[in-house]
C-alpha positions as CSV (number, residue, x, y, z in Angstrom):
1,X,0.0,0.0,0.0
2,X,1.3,3.5,-0.8
3,X,0.1,7.0,-1.1
4,X,1.4,10.4,-2.1
5,X,0.5,14.0,-2.5
6,X,0.3,14.8,-6.2
7,X,-0.3,18.5,-5.3
8,X,-0.8,20.0,-1.8
9,X,-4.6,19.6,-2.3
10,X,-4.6,16.2,-4.0
11,X,-3.6,12.9,-2.3
12,X,-3.6,9.6,-4.2
13,X,-2.8,6.1,-3.4
14,X,-3.0,2.5,-4.4
15,X,-3.0,-0.9,-2.8
16,X,-2.3,-4.4,-3.9
17,X,-3.1,-7.6,-1.9
18,X,-2.6,-11.3,-2.7
19,X,-3.4,-14.3,-0.6
20,X,-5.8,-17.1,0.1
21,X,-9.5,-16.3,0.4
22,X,-12.6,-18.3,1.1
23,X,-15.3,-18.2,-1.7
24,X,-18.3,-18.1,0.6
25,X,-20.7,-19.0,-2.2
26,X,-18.8,-22.2,-3.0
27,X,-17.3,-22.9,0.4
28,X,-13.9,-23.3,-1.2
29,X,-10.6,-21.5,-0.9
30,X,-8.7,-19.9,-3.8
31,X,-6.0,-17.3,-4.5
32,X,-7.2,-13.7,-4.3
33,X,-5.7,-10.7,-6.1
34,X,-6.9,-7.2,-5.2
35,X,-5.8,-3.9,-6.8
36,X,-7.2,-0.6,-5.8
37,X,-6.5,3.1,-6.5
38,X,-8.0,6.2,-4.8
39,X,-7.7,9.9,-4.8
40,X,-8.8,12.6,-2.3
41,X,-8.9,16.1,-3.7
42,X,-9.7,19.5,-2.3
43,X,-11.1,21.5,-5.2
44,X,-11.1,25.0,-3.7
45,X,-12.1,26.1,-0.2
46,X,-15.5,24.4,-0.2
47,X,-15.5,21.5,-2.7
48,X,-14.0,18.1,-2.2
49,X,-13.8,14.9,-4.3
50,X,-13.1,11.3,-3.2
51,X,-12.9,8.6,-5.8
52,X,-11.9,4.9,-5.4
53,X,-11.8,2.0,-7.8
54,X,-10.8,-1.5,-7.1
55,X,-10.7,-4.9,-8.8
56,X,-10.7,-8.2,-7.1
57,X,-10.2,-11.6,-8.7
58,X,-10.4,-15.1,-7.1
59,X,-8.9,-18.0,-8.9
60,X,-9.5,-21.6,-7.8
61,X,-10.0,-25.1,-9.3
62,X,-8.3,-24.2,-12.5
63,X,-10.3,-21.0,-13.4
64,X,-11.4,-17.6,-12.3
65,X,-14.3,-18.1,-9.9
66,X,-15.2,-14.4,-9.9
67,X,-13.8,-11.0,-11.1
68,X,-15.3,-7.9,-9.4
69,X,-14.8,-4.3,-10.2
70,X,-16.1,-1.6,-7.8
71,X,-16.2,2.2,-8.2
72,X,-17.1,4.8,-5.5
73,X,-17.2,8.6,-6.2
74,X,-18.2,11.2,-3.6
75,X,-18.4,14.9,-4.1
76,X,-19.1,17.3,-1.2
77,X,-19.8,21.0,-1.2
78,X,-19.5,22.9,2.1
79,X,-21.9,25.7,1.3
80,X,-21.1,27.5,4.5
81,X,-20.1,26.5,8.1
82,X,-23.6,25.2,8.8
83,X,-24.7,23.7,5.4
84,X,-23.2,20.8,3.4
85,X,-24.3,19.0,0.2
86,X,-22.9,15.5,-0.6
87,X,-23.4,13.4,-3.7
88,X,-22.3,9.7,-3.7
89,X,-22.2,7.4,-6.8
90,X,-21.3,3.7,-6.4
91,X,-21.2,0.9,-8.9
92,X,-20.0,-2.7,-9.1
93,X,-19.7,-5.4,-11.7
94,X,-19.2,-9.1,-10.8
95,X,-18.5,-11.8,-13.3
96,X,-18.6,-15.4,-12.2
97,X,-17.8,-18.7,-13.8
98,X,-20.9,-20.9,-13.2
99,X,-19.0,-24.1,-13.9
100,X,-17.0,-23.6,-10.8
101,X,-20.0,-23.6,-8.5
102,X,-22.2,-26.5,-7.4
103,X,-25.4,-24.5,-7.2
104,X,-26.6,-22.2,-10.0
105,X,-25.1,-18.7,-10.0
106,X,-25.5,-15.7,-12.3
107,X,-22.7,-15.1,-14.7
108,X,-22.9,-11.4,-14.5
109,X,-24.4,-8.8,-12.1
110,X,-24.1,-5.0,-12.3
111,X,-25.2,-2.7,-9.4
112,X,-25.5,1.1,-9.3
113,X,-26.5,3.3,-6.3
114,X,-26.6,7.1,-5.9
115,X,-27.4,9.3,-2.9
116,X,-27.6,13.0,-2.3
117,X,-27.7,14.4,1.2
118,X,-28.2,17.9,2.5
119,X,-27.3,18.7,6.1
120,X,-27.8,21.7,8.2
121,X,-26.1,22.1,11.5
122,X,-28.3,24.0,14.0
123,X,-25.6,24.0,16.7
124,X,-22.6,21.8,17.5
125,X,-24.9,19.0,18.8
126,X,-28.0,19.3,16.6
127,X,-28.3,18.7,12.8
128,X,-31.0,18.2,10.2
129,X,-30.5,15.8,7.2
130,X,-32.5,15.4,4.1
131,X,-31.7,13.1,1.2
132,X,-32.6,11.0,-1.7
133,X,-31.2,7.7,-2.8
134,X,-31.7,5.5,-5.9
135,X,-30.4,2.1,-6.9
136,X,-30.7,-0.5,-9.6
137,X,-29.2,-3.6,-11.1
138,X,-29.0,-5.9,-14.1
139,X,-28.0,-9.5,-14.3
140,X,-28.4,-12.7,-16.4
141,X,-32.1,-12.9,-15.7
142,X,-32.7,-9.1,-15.9
143,X,-30.5,-7.9,-18.8
144,X,-32.2,-4.5,-18.9
145,X,-31.3,-2.2,-16.0
146,X,-34.0,-2.4,-13.3
147,X,-34.6,0.5,-11.0
148,X,-35.2,-1.4,-7.7
149,X,-34.8,1.1,-4.9
150,X,-35.8,4.7,-4.3
151,X,-36.0,6.5,-1.0
152,X,-36.5,9.9,0.5
153,X,-35.3,10.4,4.0
154,X,-35.3,13.1,6.7
155,X,-33.4,12.9,10.0
156,X,-33.2,15.2,13.0
157,X,-30.2,14.5,15.2
158,X,-29.7,16.0,18.6
159,X,-27.7,15.4,21.8
160,X,-28.1,16.8,25.2
161,X,-26.0,16.9,28.3
162,X,-27.8,16.2,31.6
163,X,-27.0,18.5,34.6
164,X,-25.8,16.5,37.5
């Protein structure tokens, strides 16, 4: 694992890992390879960006049991000291080799999720959150992208200190 400052406001890194891993779906062990990269950037005084991408592969029984790619991007805007807006985008793609599993498995699955959250800090111990999230997937049985989750949420968070 390593990281560096590309510029004073941009930090990037990468990691690599190899070793044995249990394939939970098949209850068998194999050789895992993971490679990931990330960057964390301050884009001015109030905007920040975090992005991460990784790829994991598990080889066992003479083949590649699965190959997974994952991406995560988060953009945050600090509007003022009390207000913040955050956008998160996440996606994954998993490819499996069905012949290496005893039970039926899907050859391919793609997932996407997004979330936008607004927060307002009333005081240091009290905040209000409002947000939207959306997600969907596609796979062997559902080749067209299916919008399978939507939500709207509100949260009021507070803390108090008792007088003893």
